N, C-alpha and C positions, 0 to 999 in steps of 0.2 A: 737382598733378594730373600724371599720367603717362599717355602714350599711346604705343603701339608698333604699327606697321603694316608690311606688306610694302612694300619699296621699289618705286616706280613704275618700270615697265620702259620707259615712253615710248610704249607701244602706244596708250594712250588719253590723249594729251597735250593736255587741254583746260584752259582757264583762263588767268590772267595770271601765275601763280606769285608772287603777292604776299602770300599768306596769313600766313607766318611774320613777314615784315616788318611787316604790319599789326598782328598780335598784339603784337609787341615795342613798337611805338609806343603802342598802347592801354595796355599794362602800364606803360610809362614815364609816360604822362600821368596814369594813375589812382593809381599807387603809388610813383612815383619810384624811388629806389634800394632800396626795400624788396621789389622783385620781381625775379626772374631767370627767364630761359628758357634751357634747355640742350638742345641737339640732338646726337645722335650716330647713327652707323651701326654696327650690330652684326650682321655677317653679311648676311643678306637683309632685315633689318629696319631701319626708321628710327624712332628713339625721340625723343620730346619730353618734357621734364620742366619744369613751371612751379612755381616756389616763390614764395610771397607771405608 
C-alpha cells in the first residue's frame, strides 16, 4: 500500500503524533519480519509505503 500527502505545516497540529509508531507495532505483531513500512519526504509530500 502506498500513500502520499502534502506535508503538515503545523498550522493544524492536533493529535498525539503516534500514528506511524502504532502502525509499525501492529505490523510487527501481525506479520513479524514479513512486513515493512518505509517513509520518505519528496519535496512537499510525505510518502508512506507498506509492504507485506
